[in-house]
C-alpha positions in Angstrom: 0.0 0.0 0.0 2.9 2.3 0.7 4.1 1.8 -2.8 0.7 2.9 -4.2 0.6 6.0 -2.0 4.2 6.9 -3.1 3.2 6.4 -6.8 0.1 8.5 -6.5 2.0 11.3 -4.7 4.7 11.3 -7.3 2.1 11.4 -10.1 0.3 14.3 -8.4 3.5 16.3 -8.0 4.5 15.5 -11.6 1.1 16.6 -12.8 1.2 19.8 -10.9 4.7 20.6 -12.4 3.8 19.7 -16.0 0.1 20.3 -16.2 0.5 23.4 -18.3 2.4 21.2 -20.8 0.8 17.8 -20.6 -2.8 18.6 -19.7 -4.3 16.9 -22.7 -1.8 14.0 -22.6 -2.6 13.3 -18.9 -6.3 13.5 -19.6 -6.0 10.9 -22.4 -3.9 8.6 -20.2 -6.4 8.9 -17.4 -9.3 8.1 -19.7 -7.4 5.1 -21.2 -6.7 3.8 -17.6 -10.3 4.3 -16.7 -11.4 2.3 -19.8 -8.9 -0.5 -19.1 -10.2 -0.7 -15.5 -13.8 -0.7 -16.5 
């Protein structure tokens, strides 16, 4: 569980840093992950 928390925290920080560059890319990745999980 600690690994998952660390991953989510790292992803959050990375997103905050690069959101102005990768907003659409992150959105597409998130949608793809959601579809794979569904």
